[in-house]
C-alpha positions in Angstrom: -49.4 117.2 -10.1 -50.8 117.7 -13.6 -52.5 120.9 -12.6 -49.2 122.3 -11.1 -47.3 121.4 -14.3 -49.9 123.0 -16.6 -49.9 126.1 -14.3 -46.1 126.5 -14.6 -46.3 126.1 -18.4 -49.0 128.8 -18.5 -46.8 131.1 -16.5 -44.0 130.5 -18.9 -46.2 131.2 -21.9 -47.5 134.4 -20.3 -44.0 135.7 -19.8 -43.3 135.4 -23.6 -44.0 138.2 -26.1 -46.2 137.5 -29.0 -43.2 137.3 -31.3 -41.6 134.8 -29.0 -44.7 132.7 -28.9 -44.8 132.7 -32.7 -41.1 131.8 -32.9 -41.5 129.0 -30.4 -44.6 127.6 -32.2 -42.8 127.8 -35.6 -39.3 126.6 -34.8 -39.7 124.8 -31.5 -37.2 126.9 -29.6 -37.0 130.2 -27.7 -36.5 133.4 -29.5 -32.9 134.6 -29.9 -31.4 136.3 -26.9 -31.5 139.8 -28.3 -35.3 139.7 -28.4 -35.9 138.8 -24.7 -38.6 140.5 -22.7 -37.4 143.4 -20.6 -40.2 143.2 -18.1 -40.1 141.2 -14.9 -41.4 137.7 -14.9 -40.9 134.3 -13.5 -37.6 132.5 -13.8 -37.0 131.0 -17.2 -37.6 127.3 -17.3 -35.4 125.1 -19.6 -37.1 122.3 -21.3 -34.6 119.5 -21.8 -35.4 117.5 -25.0 -34.3 113.9 -25.0 -32.6 112.5 -28.1 -35.4 110.0 -28.5 -37.9 112.9 -29.0 -36.3 114.0 -32.3 -38.4 113.2 -35.3 -36.7 110.9 -37.7 -37.3 110.9 -41.5 -36.5 107.2 -41.8 -39.4 104.8 -41.8 -37.4 102.0 -40.2 -36.6 104.1 -37.1 -40.2 105.2 -36.9 -41.4 101.6 -36.9 -38.9 100.3 -34.4 -39.1 103.0 -31.8 -42.4 104.5 -30.4 -42.6 108.2 -30.4 -41.9 109.7 -26.9 -43.5 112.9 -25.8 -41.0 115.3 -24.3 -41.5 118.4 -22.2 -40.8 120.5 -25.2 -43.7 118.9 -27.1 -46.0 119.3 -24.2 -45.1 123.0 -24.1 -45.7 123.3 -27.8 -49.0 121.6 -27.4 -50.2 124.2 -24.9 -49.2 126.9 -27.4 -51.6 125.5 -29.9 -54.5 126.3 -27.6 -53.9 130.0 -27.7 -57.1 132.0 -27.6 -58.5 133.5 -30.8 -57.9 137.0 -29.5 -54.2 136.3 -29.1 -54.1 134.8 -32.6 -55.7 138.0 -34.1 -53.1 140.1 -32.3 -50.3 138.0 -33.6 -51.6 138.3 -37.1 -51.7 142.1 -36.8 -48.2 142.1 -35.4 -47.0 139.9 -38.3 -48.5 142.4 -40.8 -46.6 145.2 -39.2 -43.3 143.3 -39.3 -43.7 142.4 -43.0 -42.0 145.6 -44.1 -38.8 144.8 -42.2 -38.7 141.0 -42.5 -35.8 139.7 -44.6 -36.0 137.3 -47.6 -34.9 134.3 -45.5 -37.8 134.7 -43.0 -40.3 135.3 -45.8 -39.3 132.1 -47.5 -40.0 130.2 -44.3 -43.6 131.5 -44.1 -46.6 130.0 -45.8 -49.1 131.9 -47.9 -51.8 131.8 -45.3 -49.5 131.5 -42.2 -51.3 128.4 -40.8 -48.4 126.4 -39.4 -50.4 123.8 -37.6 -52.4 123.0 -40.7 -49.2 122.5 -42.6 -47.9 120.1 -39.9 -51.1 118.1 -40.3 -50.9 118.1 -44.1 -47.3 116.9 -44.0 -48.5 113.4 -43.2 -50.6 113.2 -46.4 -49.4 112.0 -49.8 -46.9 114.0 -51.9 -49.6 115.1 -54.4 -51.8 116.5 -51.6 -48.7 118.2 -50.1 -48.0 119.9 -53.3 -51.6 121.1 -53.6 -51.6 122.4 -50.1 -48.2 124.1 -50.3 -48.5 125.5 -53.8 -52.2 126.2 -54.2 -51.6 129.9 -54.3 -48.9 132.2 -55.6 -46.4 132.5 -52.8 -46.0 136.2 -51.9 -42.7 135.7 -50.1 -39.6 136.2 -52.1 -37.6 133.1 -52.7 -33.9 133.6 -53.2 -32.4 133.1 -56.6 -29.3 131.3 -55.3 -25.8 132.5 -56.0 -24.1 135.7 -54.6 -26.1 138.8 -55.0 -29.5 137.0 -54.8 -29.8 136.5 -51.0 -29.6 132.8 -50.7 -26.0 131.9 -51.4 -23.9 129.9 -49.0 -21.6 132.9 -48.6 -24.3 135.1 -47.3 -26.5 132.6 -45.4 -25.5 129.6 -43.3 -28.3 127.6 -44.9 -28.4 127.1 -48.6 -32.1 126.7 -48.9 -34.4 128.9 -46.9 -37.8 127.9 -48.4 -38.1 124.7 -46.2 -41.6 123.9 -47.2 -41.1 124.0 -51.0 -37.6 122.6 -50.7 -38.9 119.4 -49.2 -41.5 119.0 -51.9 -39.1 119.5 -54.8 -36.1 117.7 -53.3 -35.0 114.7 -55.3 -33.4 113.1 -52.2 -36.5 113.0 -50.1 -39.0 112.0 -52.8 -39.5 108.7 -54.4 -41.1 107.6 -57.7 -44.2 105.6 -56.9 -45.8 103.5 -59.6 -49.3 104.8 -59.0 -48.3 108.5 -59.2 -45.2 108.5 -61.4 -44.3 107.3 -64.9 -43.8 103.6 -64.8 -41.7 103.7 -67.9 -39.2 105.9 -66.1 -38.8 103.4 -63.3 -38.3 100.6 -65.9 -35.8 102.7 -67.7 -33.8 103.3 -64.5 -33.8 99.5 -63.9 -32.2 99.0 -67.3 -35.2 97.4 -69.1 -34.3 96.3 -72.6 -37.3 98.1 -74.0 -35.7 101.4 -73.2 -32.1 100.7 -74.4 -32.8 102.8 -77.5 -33.7 105.9 -75.5 -31.2 108.5 -76.8 -31.0 110.1 -73.3 -29.9 106.8 -71.7 -27.5 106.1 -74.5 -25.9 109.5 -74.1 -25.5 109.7 -70.3 -24.6 106.0 -69.9 -21.8 106.2 -72.5 -18.5 105.7 -70.8 -15.6 107.4 -72.5 -12.1 106.0 -72.1 -9.2 108.0 -70.9 -7.4 107.3 -74.2 -10.2 109.0 -76.1 -10.0 112.1 -73.9 -6.2 112.3 -74.2 -6.4 111.9 -78.0 -9.0 114.6 -78.4 -6.5 117.4 -78.5 -4.5 115.8 -81.3 -7.3 114.1 -83.3 -8.1 115.8 -86.6 -11.7 116.9 -87.0 -13.6 114.8 -89.5 -16.3 116.5 -91.4 -19.1 115.5 -93.7 -21.5 117.6 -95.6 -25.1 116.7 -96.2 -28.1 118.5 -97.6 -31.5 118.2 -95.8 -34.8 119.2 -97.3 -35.5 122.2 -94.9 -32.3 123.0 -93.0 -30.3 122.9 -96.2 -26.6 122.5 -96.2 -25.4 120.8 -93.0 -21.8 120.2 -91.8 -21.3 117.2 -89.5 -18.1 117.2 -87.6 -16.5 115.3 -84.7 -13.1 114.6 -83.1 -14.1 111.6 -81.1 -15.5 108.9 -83.2 -16.1 107.8 -86.7 -18.8 110.2 -88.0 -22.2 108.8 -88.4 -24.7 110.9 -90.4 -28.4 110.3 -90.7 -31.3 111.4 -92.9 -34.5 112.8 -91.5 -37.5 110.4 -92.0 -40.5 111.5 -93.8 -42.8 111.0 -90.8 -42.1 110.9 -87.1 -44.0 108.8 -84.6 -44.1 110.4 -81.1 -43.5 107.0 -79.5 -40.2 106.6 -81.4 -38.9 109.8 -79.9 -39.0 108.5 -76.4 -40.8 111.5 -75.0 -41.4 111.5 -71.2 -45.0 111.6 -70.0 -47.1 113.8 -70.3 -45.2 115.3 -73.3 -46.6 112.8 -75.8 -50.1 114.2 -75.3 -49.4 117.8 -74.5 -47.0 118.6 -77.3 -49.6 118.3 -80.1 -51.8 120.9 -78.5 -49.0 123.2 -77.5 -47.6 123.1 -81.0 -50.9 123.2 -82.8 -50.6 126.9 -83.7 -47.8 126.1 -86.2 -49.6 123.1 -87.8 -51.8 123.5 -90.8 -55.5 123.0 -90.2 -56.3 120.4 -91.3 -52.8 119.0 -91.0 -51.2 117.8 -94.2 -49.6 114.9 -92.4 -50.0 113.2 -89.0 -46.7 114.6 -87.8 -47.0 116.9 -84.8 -44.0 118.9 -86.0 -43.5 121.4 -88.7 -40.9 120.4 -91.3 -38.4 122.7 -89.7 -39.1 121.5 -86.2 -38.9 117.9 -87.3 -35.4 118.2 -88.6 -34.3 120.3 -85.6 -35.7 118.0 -83.0 -34.1 115.0 -84.7 -30.7 116.6 -84.2 -31.5 117.7 -80.7 -32.8 114.3 -79.7 -29.6 112.7 -80.9 -27.7 114.9 -78.4 -25.4 116.4 -80.9 -24.4 120.1 -80.7 -26.3 122.3 -83.1 -25.7 125.7 -84.6 -28.6 127.2 -86.5 -27.9 130.8 -87.8 -31.2 131.4 -89.6 -33.5 132.2 -86.7 -35.5 135.3 -87.4 -37.9 137.1 -85.1 -40.5 137.5 -87.8 -40.4 134.0 -89.4 -39.5 131.0 -87.2 -38.5 132.3 -83.8 -41.5 130.8 -82.0 -41.2 127.5 -83.8 -37.6 127.1 -82.7 -38.4 128.2 -79.1 -41.2 125.5 -78.9 -39.0 122.7 -80.1 -36.0 123.5 -77.8 -38.3 123.9 -74.8 -39.7 120.4 -75.6 -36.2 119.0 -75.7 -35.2 120.8 -72.4 -38.2 119.7 -70.4 -38.0 116.2 -71.8 -34.3 116.0 -70.7 -35.1 117.2 -67.2 -38.1 114.9 -66.7 -36.0 111.9 -67.8 -33.1 112.8 -65.5 -35.3 113.4 -62.5 -37.3 110.3 -63.1 -34.1 108.3 -63.2 -33.0 109.8 -59.8 -36.4 109.2 -58.3 -36.6 105.7 -59.6 -33.2 104.8 -58.2 -34.1 106.4 -54.9 -37.2 104.2 -54.8 -35.1 101.1 -55.6 -32.6 101.9 -52.9 -35.4 102.4 -50.5 -37.1 99.1 -51.3 -33.8 97.1 -51.4 -32.5 98.9 -48.2 -29.1 99.5 -49.8 -26.5 101.6 -48.1 -24.4 104.4 -49.5 -22.1 103.2 -52.2 -23.6 99.7 -52.4 -24.3 99.7 -56.1 -22.6 101.8 -58.9 -25.8 101.4 -61.0 -27.2 104.3 -58.9 -24.8 106.8 -60.3 -27.3 109.1 -62.0 -26.5 112.7 -60.9 -24.0 115.5 -61.5 -21.9 117.4 -58.9 -24.7 120.0 -58.7 -28.4 119.7 -59.6 -28.8 122.3 -62.4 -29.0 120.3 -65.7 -30.2 122.9 -68.2 -29.1 126.5 -68.8 -31.1 128.6 -71.2 -29.5 131.9 -72.1 -31.9 134.5 -73.5 -31.4 138.3 -74.0 -34.6 139.8 -72.5 -37.1 139.0 -69.7 -39.8 138.7 -72.3 -38.0 135.6 -73.8 -37.7 134.1 -70.3 -41.4 134.7 -69.7 -42.3 132.8 -72.9 -39.9 129.9 -72.1 -41.6 129.4 -68.7 -45.0 129.7 -70.2 -44.1 126.9 -72.7 -42.9 124.7 -69.8 -46.2 125.1 -68.1 -48.1 124.3 -71.3 -46.0 121.3 -72.0 -46.6 119.9 -68.5 -50.3 120.8 -68.5 -51.6 120.4 -72.0 -55.4 120.1 -72.2 -55.7 118.3 -68.9 -58.4 119.5 -66.5 -56.0 119.1 -63.7 -53.8 122.2 -63.7 -50.2 121.9 -62.7 -49.0 123.7 -59.6 -46.7 126.8 -60.2 -45.3 128.4 -57.2 -44.5 132.2 -57.2 -46.4 132.6 -60.5 -47.8 135.9 -59.5 -44.4 137.4 -58.6 -42.9 136.0 -61.9 -45.6 137.6 -64.0 -45.2 140.9 -62.3 -41.4 141.0 -62.7 -41.1 139.5 -66.2 -44.4 140.7 -67.7 -44.9 144.1 -69.3 -47.5 146.8 -69.4 -48.7 147.7 -72.9 -49.4 151.2 -71.8 -45.7 151.8 -71.1 -44.9 151.7 -74.8 -45.3 155.1 -76.6 -48.3 154.8 -79.0 -46.6 156.9 -81.7 -43.4 154.8 -81.9 -43.1 153.5 -85.4 -40.2 151.1 -86.2 -39.6 148.3 -88.7 -41.3 145.0 -88.2 -38.2 143.2 -87.1 -37.5 145.8 -84.5 -41.0 145.4 -83.1 -40.6 141.7 -83.0 -37.2 141.8 -81.2 -38.1 144.5 -78.6 -41.5 143.3 -77.6 -42.5 143.1 -74.0 -40.1 143.5 -71.1 -36.7 144.1 -72.6 -34.7 144.2 -69.3 -31.4 142.4 -69.9 -30.3 141.8 -66.3 -32.1 138.8 -64.8 -31.7 135.2 -63.7 -34.2 132.7 -62.3 -34.0 129.1 -61.1 -36.8 126.6 -62.0 -37.4 123.3 -60.2 -39.5 120.7 -61.9 -41.0 117.6 -60.3 -44.0 115.6 -61.6 -46.8 118.1 -62.0 -45.3 121.0 -60.2 -43.0 123.9 -61.2 -41.2 126.0 -58.6 -40.1 129.4 -59.8 -37.4 131.4 -58.1 -35.9 128.2 -56.7 -32.3 128.6 -55.3 -29.9 127.8 -58.0 -28.5 124.7 -56.3 -32.0 123.2 -56.0 -33.0 124.1 -59.6 -33.2 121.9 -62.6 -33.3 124.7 -65.2 -31.6 128.0 -65.1 -32.9 130.8 -67.3 -30.7 133.9 -67.4 -29.2 136.7 -69.5 -25.4 136.9 -70.1 -25.3 140.0 -67.9 -27.3 138.3 -65.2 -24.8 135.4 -65.2 -21.8 137.7 -65.4 -22.7 139.5 -62.2 -22.9 136.1 -60.4 -19.8 134.5 -61.9 -17.7 137.6 -61.1 -14.1 138.0 -62.1 -10.6 137.3 -60.7 -10.0 138.9 -57.4 -13.7 139.5 -56.5 -14.7 138.2 -53.1 -18.4 137.3 -53.9 -18.4 135.1 -57.0 -19.9 131.7 -57.7 -19.9 129.5 -60.8 -20.3 126.0 -59.2 -23.9 125.9 -60.4 -22.5 125.6 -64.0 -20.4 122.5 -63.2 -23.0 119.8 -64.2 -25.0 121.6 -66.9 -25.8 118.9 -69.5 -27.8 121.0 -71.9 -26.8 124.6 -72.8 -29.2 126.6 -75.0 -28.1 130.0 -76.3 -31.0 131.7 -78.1 -30.8 134.9 -80.1 -27.0 134.8 -80.1 -26.8 137.7 -82.5 -28.3 140.1 -80.0 -25.4 139.5 -77.6 -23.1 141.0 -80.2 -25.1 144.2 -79.7 -25.1 143.8 -75.9 -21.7 142.6 -74.7 -20.1 139.6 -76.3 -17.5 139.4 -73.6 -20.2 138.2 -71.2 -20.8 135.2 -73.4 -17.1 134.4 -73.6 -16.9 134.7 -69.8 -19.7 132.3 -69.4 -18.3 129.7 -71.7 -14.9 129.9 -69.9 -16.7 128.9 -66.7 -18.9 126.1 -68.0 -18.4 122.6 -66.6 -15.6 123.4 -64.2 -15.1 121.4 -61.0 -17.0 123.0 -58.2 -15.1 124.6 -55.3 -17.6 123.3 -52.8 -19.4 120.0 -52.4 -22.8 121.6 -51.9 -24.0 118.5 -50.0 -23.7 116.1 -52.9 -23.7 112.4 -52.4 -20.6 111.4 -54.3 -21.7 107.7 -54.4 -24.5 108.9 -56.8 -22.4 111.1 -59.0 -21.6 109.8 -62.5 -18.0 108.8 -63.0 -17.6 111.1 -66.1 -18.7 114.0 -63.9 -16.2 113.1 -61.2 -13.5 112.8 -63.9 -14.2 116.4 -65.0 -15.4 115.2 -68.4 -18.7 117.0 -68.2 -17.9 119.3 -71.1 -17.6 116.3 -73.4 -21.1 115.3 -72.5 -22.7 118.7 -72.6 -25.0 119.4 -75.5 -25.0 123.0 -76.8 -27.8 124.4 -78.9 -26.9 127.7 -80.5 -29.5 129.8 -82.4 -28.9 133.1 -84.1 -30.0 135.3 -87.0 -26.7 135.5 -88.9 -23.4 133.9 -89.7 -20.8 135.7 -87.7 -17.1 135.0 -87.1 -17.4 135.5 -83.3 -20.4 133.1 -83.0 -18.7 130.5 -85.2 -15.6 130.8 -83.0 -17.6 130.0 -79.8 -19.3 127.0 -81.5 -16.0 125.6 -82.8 -14.0 126.2 -79.6 -16.3 125.4 -76.8 -18.6 122.8 -78.2 -16.7 119.5 -77.7 -19.6 117.1 -77.3 -18.4 113.5 -78.1 -21.6 113.0 -80.1 -20.4 115.5 -82.7 -21.5 118.9 -83.9 -23.9 119.9 -86.6 -23.8 123.4 -88.2 -26.2 124.8 -90.7 -24.2 126.7 -93.4 -26.4 128.0 -96.2 -24.8 130.6 -98.4 -26.9 133.7 -99.3 -27.5 133.8 -103.1 -28.9 137.3 -103.0 -27.6 140.0 -100.7 -29.3 142.8 -98.9 -28.1 145.3 -101.5 -31.0 144.1 -103.6 -33.3 145.8 -101.1 -31.8 149.3 -101.7 -34.6 151.4 -103.1 -32.6 154.5 -104.2 -30.3 155.0 -107.2 -26.9 155.0 -105.6 -23.4 154.1 -106.8 -21.6 151.7 -104.4 -17.8 151.7 -104.3 -16.3 148.8 -102.4 -12.7 149.6 -101.4 -10.6 146.6 -100.8 -7.9 146.6 -98.1 -4.9 144.3 -98.2 -4.4 142.7 -94.8 -1.7 140.3 -93.8 -3.3 138.9 -90.6 -6.5 139.0 -88.8 -4.9 140.8 -85.8 -3.8 143.7 -88.0 -7.2 144.4 -89.5 -8.1 147.1 -87.0 -5.0 149.2 -87.6 -5.0 148.6 -91.4 -8.6 149.8 -91.6 -7.9 152.9 -89.6 -4.8 153.9 -91.6 -6.6 153.1 -94.9 -9.5 155.3 -93.9 -7.4 158.2 -92.7 -4.9 158.2 -95.6 -7.1 157.2 -98.6 -10.8 157.7 -97.9 -11.0 160.8 -95.6 -9.0 163.2 -97.9 -11.7 162.7 -100.6 -14.4 164.1 -98.2 -12.6 167.0 -96.7 -13.9 169.5 -99.3 -17.0 171.4 -98.4 -18.6 170.0 -101.5 -18.7 166.6 -99.8 -20.7 167.7 -96.9 -23.5 165.7 -95.2 -21.3 162.6 -94.9 -22.5 159.8 -92.6 -19.8 157.4 -91.3 -21.4 154.1 -90.1 -19.1 152.3 -87.6 -20.1 148.9 -86.3 -17.5 148.7 -83.5 -17.6 151.0 -80.5 -13.8 150.9 -80.1 -13.4 152.0 -83.7 -15.9 154.8 -83.0 -13.9 156.1 -80.1 -10.7 156.0 -82.1 -12.2 157.9 -85.0 -13.9 160.4 -82.7 -10.6 161.2 -81.0 -8.9 161.6 -84.4 -11.5 164.0 -85.6 -11.2 166.0 -82.5 -7.4 166.1 -82.8 -7.7 167.2 -86.5 -10.4 169.7 -85.5 -12.7 168.5 -88.2 -16.3 169.8 -88.4 -18.2 166.8 -87.1 -20.7 165.5 -84.6 -21.4 162.0 -83.3 -24.1 159.7 -82.0 -23.5 156.5 -80.1 -25.6 154.3 -77.8 -24.5 156.3 -74.8 -25.5 159.7 -76.2 -28.3 161.3 -74.3 -31.6 162.1 -76.0 -30.9 165.9 -76.1 -27.4 165.2 -77.6 -29.0 163.0 -80.3 -31.5 165.7 -81.2 -28.8 168.4 -81.5 -26.5 166.1 -83.6 -29.3 165.2 -86.0 -30.3 168.9 -86.3 -26.8 170.1 -87.0 -26.2 167.4 -89.5 -29.5 168.1 -91.3 -28.8 171.8 -91.5 -25.2 171.3 -92.8 -23.6 172.9 -89.7 -21.7 169.7 -89.2 -20.0 168.1 -92.2 -19.5 164.6 -90.7 -21.7 162.5 -88.5 -20.2 159.4 -86.8 -22.9 156.8 -86.1 -22.5 153.5 -84.2 -24.2 150.3 -85.2 -25.5 149.7 -81.7 -27.3 153.0 -81.7 -29.0 152.0 -84.9 -29.8 148.6 -83.5 -31.5 150.0 -80.3 -33.1 153.1 -81.7 -33.6 152.8 -85.5 -33.8 156.5 -86.0 -34.0 157.9 -89.5 -31.1 160.2 -90.1 -32.1 162.9 -92.5 -29.8 165.0 -94.7 -27.4 162.2 -95.8 -25.7 162.8 -99.2 -22.6 160.7 -98.8 -22.3 157.3 -97.0 -19.2 155.6 -95.7 -19.4 152.2 -94.2 -16.2 152.0 -92.1 -16.9 148.3 -91.9 -19.7 146.1 -93.3 -22.7 145.9 -90.9 -23.2 143.0 -88.6 -26.8 142.6 -89.7 -27.0 142.5 -93.5 -30.4 144.3 -93.7 -28.8 147.3 -91.9 -27.0 148.0 -95.1 -30.1 148.6 -97.1 -31.8 150.4 -94.2 -29.0 153.0 -94.0 -28.8 153.4 -97.8 -32.6 154.0 -98.0 -32.2 156.9 -95.5 -31.0 159.0 -98.4 -34.5 159.3 -99.7 -35.7 160.8 -96.5 -34.7 164.3 -97.8 -35.0 163.9 -101.5 -34.4 167.3 -103.1 -33.3 166.3 -106.5 -29.7 165.6 -105.4 -29.6 161.9 -106.4 -26.8 162.6 -108.9 -24.4 163.7 -106.1 -25.0 160.8 -103.8 -22.1 158.4 -103.0 -21.6 155.2 -101.0 -18.2 153.8 -100.0 -17.6 150.5 -98.3 -14.4 149.3 -96.7 -13.7 145.5 -96.7 -10.9 142.9 -96.6 -10.6 139.2 -97.2 -11.6 138.5 -93.6 -15.0 140.1 -94.2 -16.1 137.3 -96.5 -19.2 136.3 -94.6 -20.5 139.9 -94.2 -19.7 140.7 -97.8 -21.6 137.7 -99.1 -24.6 138.7 -97.0 -24.6 142.1 -98.6 -23.8 141.5 -102.2 -24.5 137.7 -102.6 -22.1 134.8 -102.5 -21.3 134.8 -106.2 -20.4 138.4 -106.5 -18.5 138.3 -103.1 -16.4 135.5 -104.5 -15.5 137.5 -107.5 -14.7 140.6 -105.4 -12.4 138.6 -103.1 -10.5 137.0 -106.0 -10.1 140.2 -108.2 -8.3 142.2 -105.4 -9.5 145.4 -107.0 -12.0 148.0 -106.0 -15.5 147.2 -107.2 -18.1 149.8 -108.4 -21.7 148.8 -108.3 -24.7 150.8 -109.2 -28.1 150.1 -107.8 -31.1 151.4 -109.7 -33.7 150.7 -107.2 -35.1 147.8 -109.1 -32.4 145.3 -108.1 
């Protein structure tokens, strides 16, 4: 009887194609109908699988019911005895199909393709599973999650296609064990009194009252100013509670910061490059990092507008990456600890409200950076913070693919390209501005390219997020992954002014909205303030930039409503960038009288056309460069010049290279009297425009140092014409911040009060 059964099974196997055998071995079912064999064979046999043969994930079911071997399992067992020759043929066939296999199938395959080995390793401990599954860089492309990335729910019936890695990084199927996890995390989740002072627990466990939320719109904002040693002038503000300010301590003990393991040991080595050798103090932070992290760790919103690429950019990146990974490790440890408690106490769903430790979706941290190079450095910092000097390396999945897509080739950069130092620091590495990537973190493993809804950290550019979020009326759009973001970090905010600020506003308008789909969430574990749609009052926003700007200030004041309060650094510039002008040049600041902010654009245009331009129509005033920060103002002026048939040329960020060369040549030779130049072109190219004799700043530059750079271009063609050089600047009372950055705060205050045109002369020694 046994021989007859095995003979019939062998006949069934022989009737299958190699692809069908592989599919049956991988998925335990026959290949889809469209791939059936056309040749003649025996009648297909249907293997009925009993309900008791299904493998259960619950240990209680596994202990109470013995495993029954069904006909399907017997058939599968015979497939594992395939000859070596057939295996080699299958591997060759798989290599041929790699070019046409889709992303979903690639996510399901292992690096080495040994499925039976993976089934055996699944019974081992979680740590050994991670080593087996993630030992090499996965070659398959994991989806990035939302629409346009290949793994969204709209495009695929299954949200997660990488089954192997998903099971390893799933918070629902993993538990925090005392021998492998952080015991302090487990104690913290149990409410131990030793961890009541943890700022993370104080923040997420704070229960706001409905009266406080309702009174938020009408409450006046209370502010308090304080001066710190390094950060300088700080403005604390809040609309929720009585404002509590604090002073930075002289020294910081790592234990008092409640850092999650292993950050207490890895931070010192990761941050050692910024510490003096030998260190002046035992603090593992620089003076700037110490004050920044003290504010971050208190979960207050922060706006720091003095980040510079040449000075403190990496210091700031290190400290906010420490805060982000610390937050994620604590949040995941709390979930894993509660899962372990529920498992040990055998509690059902909804048995205890103490287990509410999650949001409506998993992503907790969103880091917005302008270029891929910045994303690369952030991920490298995460790896360093989890790894430190430990001999045991952490496991990073898809690392090879990540380095290939986010790294850069030094040979691609032209060797003869000479630009200012700040330009080289900003545009270093891969400067692609359209990207997004999900990162899942669990114990000593990091999964890159995780689907968004199984990620802990999202790293993206404003453009990369804009293409996902979409707009009104678009069919494929998704912003549910932003619903439960608890920490929003916007780095290099000033660069987004040069890219497209509308993308940032669009992102902020979609932050912490109620999701349109449940995404498989267990509502019994969701925090009540998240269910009440109060997540925006718990979200901490960290905003870093290189300048004070009205648009950045507006985002911080309008969208940052953290109940812990807001902290803004507001240091006034005592000396302006005009002191860096190296040529002898008279500066005439023309004041415009404006009634409202909405009318500034029209008033500036009419003022320029009626009062400024007539002075430069004569041929004597040739070689006039008009610097225009806004592209919309540039288009308006260009159309007006065309209508008036003025002798002009123009350069903007969209002008082709040949057009730029022609415009620069015509302007240098005097064939064109006017040259219209946009600020974004200067930001991205930093070309030196030769032949300038007269300068007109249609509006003060966004970056203060651009003022001195443009003025210093006059010496590029010095032919003894310094006496005829002129510089005219248009400004209004709404340009106070930019004016102070150019001429200094004291002189700017005098200019705004006098309401008269101001004539300044720079000798080159100022």
